[in-house]
C-alpha positions as CSV (number, residue, x, y, z in Angstrom):
1,M,-10.7,-101.2,187.1
2,E,-11.1,-97.4,186.0
3,Q,-12.6,-95.3,188.8
4,K,-15.3,-92.9,187.4
5,K,-15.2,-89.4,189.0
6,I,-18.7,-88.0,189.7
7,L,-18.6,-84.3,191.2
8,I,-21.9,-83.5,193.5
9,T,-23.0,-79.8,193.9
10,G,-24.6,-78.6,197.0
11,S,-23.1,-81.6,199.0
12,N,-24.3,-80.3,202.2
13,G,-27.9,-80.6,201.2
14,L,-30.5,-83.7,201.9
15,L,-29.9,-85.5,198.3
16,G,-26.0,-84.0,198.3
17,Q,-25.3,-86.0,201.6
18,K,-27.3,-89.2,200.6
19,L,-25.6,-89.0,196.9
20,V,-22.0,-89.0,199.0
21,E,-23.0,-91.5,201.3
22,L,-24.3,-93.7,197.9
23,L,-20.9,-93.1,195.9
24,V,-18.4,-93.8,198.3
25,A,-19.8,-97.0,198.7
26,K,-18.9,-97.4,195.2
27,D,-15.3,-99.0,194.3
28,N,-15.9,-97.8,190.6
29,V,-16.3,-94.2,191.6
30,R,-13.9,-91.7,193.0
31,T,-16.1,-89.1,194.7
32,F,-16.0,-85.0,194.8
33,A,-17.8,-83.4,197.2
34,T,-18.2,-79.7,196.8
35,A,-20.8,-76.9,198.8
36,K,-20.6,-73.1,199.5
37,G,-18.9,-72.8,202.4
38,G,-17.6,-75.4,204.7
39,N,-18.0,-79.2,205.0
40,R,-21.1,-80.3,206.7
41,L,-20.9,-84.1,206.1
42,P,-21.1,-86.0,209.2
43,F,-18.0,-88.5,207.9
44,Q,-14.8,-87.5,206.2
45,E,-13.3,-90.7,204.8
46,G,-14.0,-91.7,201.7
47,Y,-14.6,-89.0,199.3
48,E,-12.5,-85.5,198.7
49,F,-14.3,-82.3,200.0
50,L,-13.9,-78.7,197.8
51,E,-15.4,-75.2,198.5
52,M,-17.3,-74.4,195.2
53,D,-19.4,-71.4,194.9
54,V,-21.9,-72.2,191.8
55,T,-22.6,-68.8,190.7
56,D,-19.3,-67.9,190.5
57,V,-18.0,-68.7,187.1
58,Q,-14.3,-68.6,187.9
59,E,-14.3,-71.1,190.9
60,V,-16.7,-73.3,189.0
61,E,-14.0,-73.4,186.3
62,Q,-10.9,-73.7,188.6
63,V,-12.6,-76.6,190.9
64,I,-13.9,-78.3,187.3
65,S,-11.0,-77.8,185.6
66,Q,-8.6,-79.2,188.2
67,I,-10.8,-82.1,188.6
68,R,-12.0,-83.1,185.1
69,P,-14.6,-84.9,186.4
70,N,-16.8,-87.6,184.1
71,V,-20.1,-86.4,185.6
72,V,-21.3,-83.5,187.4
73,I,-24.4,-83.9,189.4
74,H,-25.7,-80.8,190.3
75,T,-28.1,-80.8,193.3
76,A,-27.4,-77.2,194.8
77,A,-30.5,-74.8,194.5
78,M,-32.9,-72.3,195.9
79,T,-35.9,-74.6,196.8
80,N,-37.9,-72.9,199.5
81,V,-40.6,-72.3,196.9
82,D,-42.1,-69.1,198.5
83,Q,-38.7,-67.5,199.3
84,C,-37.8,-68.0,195.7
85,E,-41.4,-66.0,194.8
86,M,-40.0,-63.3,197.9
87,E,-36.4,-63.4,196.4
88,K,-36.5,-63.9,192.6
89,E,-32.7,-62.1,192.2
90,A,-31.3,-64.7,194.6
91,C,-33.3,-67.1,193.3
92,W,-32.4,-66.9,189.7
93,K,-28.8,-66.5,190.6
94,L,-28.8,-69.9,192.4
95,N,-31.3,-71.5,190.4
96,V,-30.6,-70.5,186.5
97,T,-27.2,-68.3,186.5
98,A,-25.5,-71.3,188.1
99,V,-27.0,-73.9,185.7
100,E,-25.4,-71.5,183.0
101,N,-22.1,-71.5,184.8
102,L,-21.8,-75.5,184.7
103,I,-23.1,-75.7,181.3
104,S,-20.1,-73.7,179.9
105,V,-17.6,-75.5,181.8
106,C,-19.0,-79.1,181.2
107,G,-18.9,-78.1,177.5
108,K,-15.4,-77.0,177.6
109,F,-14.2,-80.2,179.2
110,D,-16.7,-82.8,177.5
111,I,-18.4,-83.6,181.1
112,F,-21.7,-85.1,181.3
113,L,-24.4,-82.7,183.2
114,Q,-26.8,-84.3,185.2
115,H,-29.1,-81.6,186.3
116,L,-31.6,-81.6,189.3
117,S,-35.4,-80.2,188.5
118,T,-38.7,-80.6,189.8
119,D,-42.4,-81.8,189.3
120,F,-42.9,-77.5,190.1
121,V,-42.1,-77.2,186.2
122,F,-45.4,-78.4,185.7
123,D,-49.2,-76.2,186.2
124,G,-50.6,-79.6,187.8
125,K,-53.5,-79.4,186.2
126,S,-53.1,-83.2,184.9
127,G,-50.5,-85.2,186.9
128,P,-49.3,-87.7,187.5
129,Y,-46.8,-86.4,184.5
130,S,-44.6,-88.3,182.2
131,E,-41.1,-86.9,180.4
132,E,-43.1,-86.0,177.5
133,D,-45.7,-83.5,179.3
134,Q,-45.4,-79.9,178.1
135,P,-44.3,-77.6,181.7
136,N,-46.1,-74.6,182.4
137,P,-44.5,-73.4,185.7
138,I,-47.1,-71.3,187.7
139,S,-44.6,-70.1,190.7
140,F,-41.5,-68.4,190.5
141,Y,-39.6,-71.4,191.7
142,G,-41.1,-73.3,188.5
143,W,-40.2,-70.8,186.1
144,S,-36.4,-70.7,187.7
145,K,-36.0,-74.5,187.1
146,Y,-38.1,-74.4,183.7
147,A,-35.3,-71.7,182.5
148,A,-32.6,-73.9,183.5
149,E,-34.0,-77.2,182.0
150,Q,-34.2,-74.8,178.8
151,A,-30.5,-73.8,179.1
152,V,-29.4,-77.9,179.3
153,L,-31.9,-78.5,176.6
154,S,-30.3,-75.9,174.3
155,S,-26.8,-75.9,175.4
156,G,-25.4,-79.0,172.9
157,I,-23.5,-80.5,175.7
158,R,-24.4,-84.4,177.2
159,F,-26.8,-83.9,179.7
160,A,-29.8,-85.6,182.0
161,I,-32.7,-83.6,183.5
162,T,-33.6,-85.6,186.8
163,R,-37.1,-84.6,187.8
164,T,-38.0,-85.0,191.2
165,V,-41.2,-84.7,193.9
166,L,-41.5,-84.0,197.5
167,V,-38.5,-85.7,198.5
168,Y,-38.6,-86.6,202.1
169,G,-35.3,-88.2,204.1
170,I,-33.4,-87.7,207.5
171,A,-29.6,-85.8,206.8
172,H,-27.3,-84.3,208.9
173,D,-28.0,-81.2,210.6
174,M,-30.7,-80.3,208.3
175,S,-32.5,-76.9,209.0
176,R,-35.7,-78.1,207.1
177,S,-37.9,-80.6,208.2
178,N,-40.3,-83.0,206.2
179,I,-43.6,-84.4,206.1
180,I,-43.1,-87.4,208.3
181,L,-40.9,-85.7,210.9
182,W,-44.0,-82.8,211.2
183,V,-46.3,-85.1,211.8
184,K,-44.7,-87.5,214.2
185,K,-43.3,-84.1,216.3
186,S,-46.8,-82.4,216.4
187,L,-48.5,-85.8,217.2
188,E,-46.2,-86.6,219.6
189,E,-47.4,-83.3,221.4
190,G,-50.6,-83.4,221.2
191,K,-50.7,-80.5,218.7
192,A,-53.8,-80.8,216.4
193,I,-52.4,-80.5,212.7
194,K,-54.9,-79.5,209.8
195,V,-53.2,-81.1,206.2
196,V,-54.4,-80.6,202.9
197,T,-56.5,-83.3,200.7
198,D,-56.6,-81.8,197.4
199,Q,-53.1,-81.7,196.1
200,Y,-51.5,-85.1,195.0
201,R,-47.7,-85.9,194.8
202,T,-45.7,-88.9,194.5
203,P,-43.5,-88.3,197.5
204,T,-40.1,-89.5,197.0
205,L,-37.0,-90.7,199.8
206,A,-34.3,-89.3,199.3
207,E,-32.0,-92.2,199.0
208,D,-34.0,-93.6,196.2
209,L,-33.7,-90.2,194.6
210,A,-30.1,-90.6,194.9
211,I,-29.8,-94.1,193.4
212,G,-31.7,-92.5,190.5
213,C,-28.9,-89.9,190.0
214,Y,-26.6,-92.6,190.4
215,L,-28.2,-95.0,187.7
216,I,-28.0,-91.9,185.4
217,A,-24.7,-90.5,186.1
218,D,-23.0,-94.4,185.9
219,Q,-24.8,-95.0,182.1
220,E,-24.5,-91.1,181.4
221,S,-27.8,-91.9,179.7
222,E,-28.9,-88.8,178.1
223,G,-32.6,-86.9,178.3
224,I,-35.4,-86.5,180.9
225,F,-36.1,-88.9,183.4
226,H,-38.8,-88.9,185.7
227,I,-37.3,-90.3,189.7
228,S,-39.7,-90.0,192.4
229,G,-41.8,-92.3,194.8
230,K,-44.5,-94.9,193.3
231,D,-47.5,-94.4,195.4
232,F,-49.6,-91.2,194.0
233,L,-51.1,-89.6,197.9
234,T,-52.1,-86.2,199.0
235,P,-50.4,-84.7,202.5
236,Y,-53.7,-85.8,204.0
237,E,-53.1,-89.7,203.2
238,M,-49.2,-89.0,203.9
239,A,-49.8,-87.5,207.7
240,I,-52.2,-90.8,208.4
241,M,-50.1,-93.1,207.2
242,A,-47.3,-92.0,209.3
243,A,-49.8,-91.5,212.5
244,D,-50.5,-95.1,211.6
245,Y,-46.9,-96.4,211.6
246,F,-45.8,-94.8,214.9
247,H,-49.2,-95.5,216.6
248,L,-49.9,-91.7,217.0
249,D,-53.5,-90.7,217.5
250,K,-54.6,-89.7,214.2
251,S,-57.7,-87.6,215.7
252,L,-55.4,-84.7,215.9
253,I,-55.4,-84.8,211.9
254,S,-58.0,-82.6,210.3
255,P,-58.1,-82.4,206.5
256,T,-58.4,-78.9,204.7
257,D,-57.7,-77.3,201.9
258,A,-54.4,-75.2,200.2
259,S,-57.2,-72.3,199.9
260,A,-57.2,-72.5,203.8
261,F,-53.1,-71.1,203.6
262,T,-51.7,-68.0,203.1
263,Q,-48.8,-68.6,200.7
264,P,-46.7,-66.0,198.8
265,A,-46.3,-68.9,196.0
266,R,-49.1,-71.0,194.1
267,R,-48.6,-74.4,194.2
268,P,-49.1,-77.1,191.5
269,P,-52.6,-79.1,192.8
270,R,-51.9,-82.5,191.2
271,T,-48.4,-83.4,190.1
272,G,-46.7,-86.4,190.7
273,F,-44.8,-88.9,188.1
274,I,-45.0,-91.9,185.7
275,L,-41.9,-93.9,186.1
276,T,-42.3,-96.3,183.2
277,K,-39.2,-94.7,181.4
278,A,-37.1,-94.9,184.5
279,S,-38.1,-98.2,185.6
280,A,-37.2,-99.7,181.9
281,V,-34.2,-97.4,180.9
282,L,-32.5,-97.2,183.9
283,G,-34.1,-100.2,186.1
284,Y,-35.1,-98.0,188.9
285,E,-37.2,-98.9,191.1
286,P,-38.5,-97.5,194.4
287,H,-39.7,-98.0,198.0
288,S,-43.2,-97.7,198.6
289,F,-44.4,-94.5,200.7
290,E,-45.1,-96.9,204.1
291,E,-41.6,-98.7,203.2
292,G,-39.9,-95.3,203.4
293,I,-41.8,-94.2,206.7
294,A,-40.2,-97.7,208.2
295,I,-36.8,-96.7,206.9
296,L,-36.8,-93.0,208.4
297,A,-38.0,-94.6,211.3
298,G,-34.7,-96.3,211.4
299,Q,-32.7,-94.1,210.7
300,I,-34.3,-91.8,213.3
301,K,-33.3,-94.5,216.1
302,A,-29.8,-95.1,214.9
């Protein structure tokens, strides 16, 4: 059986780690993990790791011309929304220039490029959104991801743009938490927390996103795909569900609205995705948020 070579950028990140775990279990895939700096994955078997800084076009060309993958899944990005607002040059370099580098190299070797994007390309006035809806970013992070999408759309290469929403999961050696872990830890410590009721999302289990990416890569399905969870929830509702699951004191959770927080970057109030296309074209079926909490709980125990 001919193996499909799939190269992942950002393999140390949450999605990158879940993708490597998923792909190494597939007999028909030969997996190449790449990241800037050393390999931080907790296991070494079943894939090849190469250092690659996506912002360095010579390095990108060198690594990709050596491997000649069939598909590149580009997950590396600056995703801290407030950091992007404060460090615009660094954000642009990682979120836009890097994508231009990958486009030029993928074009040269006829490689299918799957680019990861975000619900933050929308203004959040009328979610949940379908792939046909018109982006209108309201933060610098959103603009950088939208600019990258435009570069991919106008590139002439074979591509998919995979947008996602509020990814949560547990990875090895991760610096950033997620809403479930944050709620669990806070309530276990008896801390009162304020959680917003005026933002809506379709939170995405990292494993589901990895499966969505794999389905696109496997079929080399071209175009824009919305890949997220299916439950349309406020962070407050997510927090209550997490508290209920872990049998913690939800009286410590109080509702608030986004105006109570001063953050450098604006957040779109109402995003979330309609998954009709992903379901019909790819056969994508995500877990519910409650099932996602249970999966995380199992991973915490392990």
